[in-house]
N, C-alpha and C positions, 0 to 999 in steps of 0.2 A: 306672580308679580307683574305688574303692568310696566310698559316701557316708560311711562311718565314718572312713576314712582322711583324707578332705577335712576333716571336722569337727575331727579331731585337729590337723591343720595350722593351721586357722584359729584354734583355741583357743590353740595354741602361739604363733602370731604375735601374738595379742592379749595374752597373759599375759606374754610376755617383756619388753616395754617397761614394763609395770606393775611387774614384779618388780625391774627395774633401778632404777626411780624409788624404790621402797621401800628398796632397799639404800642409795641415796644419802642419803635423809632419815632413815635409822635413828637415828644418834647425834649427828650434827653437821650444821651448816648449811654447805653448800659454795657457793662463789661462783666467778665467772669469773676472779677475781684469784688464785685458788689458796689463798685463806684458808680455814681450817677453824675456824669459830667454833662452840664447843660450844653445844648447844641451850639450856643454862641461862644463857648469857651474853647480856645484852640491853643493857647500859650500859657506858660508858667514861668515866673521869675522867682528865684530863690537867692536871697542875699546871703553872704557869708555870715554864719552864726558865730560871733566872736565869743571867745572863752572868757567870761567875766568871773568865773569861779577862782578861788584863791590858789588852786593847784591843777594838776592834770598835765598830760603830755602836750607838747606844742602842736602835734598833729590832730588834736581832738576836734578843733573847729572845722578843719577841712574834711575830716573823716565823716563827721555828722552831716555837714552840708552836702557832700557828694552823695551820701546815701539817700538823703531826702530828694535831691535832684533825680537820681536814678529811678527811685520809686515813682515819681510823678511822670517821668518819661515812659517807663515800661508798663506800668499798670494803669495809668490814666490816659496813656497815649497822647500826651501833651508835648508840644514843641517848646524847647527851652529857649528863652530870650534873656538878655542881660538885665533888662529892667522893664518895668511897667507891663508885665504880662497880664493876661486876663485873670489869672490867679497869682497872688503875690504872697510870698512867705518871707518873713524876716524875724529876727529875734536874737537871743543870746543864750549861751550855756551859763546857767547861774549857779549850778551846784555840782561838785565833784568830791564825794565824801566817802572815806573808808570807815567802817564801823565793825565792832564785834557783834556777832549775831546769835551764836549758840554757846552760852557758857557751859563749861564742863568742870569736873572736879579740879581742885587746886587753883581756882580763880583764873584759869586760862580759857580761851575760846576755841571751840571746835570748828566753828565757821566764821568767816568774815564776809562782809559784803561791800560792794562798790555801788554807790547810788549816784546817778547823773540826773540833773534837773535842767530842763530847757524851757525858756519862756518864748512863746511863739505868738507873733502877730500875723493874722491871716486876713486877706482882703480879696473878695471877688469884685474886680473892677466893673463887671457888667451888672452887678446887683448890689446896690448900696446897703441892703439889709443883711447881706451874707458876709459878715466880718466878725472877727472875735480876737481876743487876747486871752491866752490860757497858758498855765504852767503845766508841764508834763514831767513826771518823774518815774524812773524805773531803776531796778537794781538787779545785780547778779551776785550769787554767793560763790565763795571759793573756800577751800580748806585752809585752815590756819597754818598747816604744815607747808603749803605752797608759798614759794617766793613770789611776791606780787609782780616783780619784773617779768617773771616767766609766764604769768597768766593775764597780765593787764590788757594786752592787745585783744585777746580772745574775749575778755569780759566787755571791753568797750564795744566790740563788734556786736555781741549779743544785745547789749543794752541799746545801742543805736538802732538796731533792727526793731526792737520793741517800741522805742520812742517814735520812730518814723511810721510804724504801723498805726500807732495811736493817733498821730497827726493826720495821716491819710484817712483814717476812719472818721475823724471829726470833720475834716474838710470836705470829703467827697462821698462817703457812705452815709453820713448823717444818722448814725444809729445811736 
């Protein structure tokens, strides 16, 4: 091997990772969560999601809103502001429903499920085309032998996590 050929290989191996890094940081900020946050987006505002469903615990609105705020701060690395953030989330909890899910003999149900529905209004203040209104709905099942009071907090936590993940995917991952 000649000296010139070795130098070309060394330069190529050094420049390839640098070029790759430049490609990744070109227009957007990427994270391990799959989020693609535009470079001009630094803040997020999340309004309190009022509980407009006919039932549900009093803490439902705050629990959902806090989970959405936490996800945006930790996984999108956005700074929380009270209003008019670069990304803006608002909406309401529109459904909180218990239903029987798995009928068994003697007309009873083996499983019940809790379904929560959230209507979300999303706006990217830096891109007028990046906005949407969408309803998200998720559920969790529980045994009909369980007292709902004993499992309700756990179910709400599971469902809120799923809803927030869906909203995050729609707003920032865009899959």
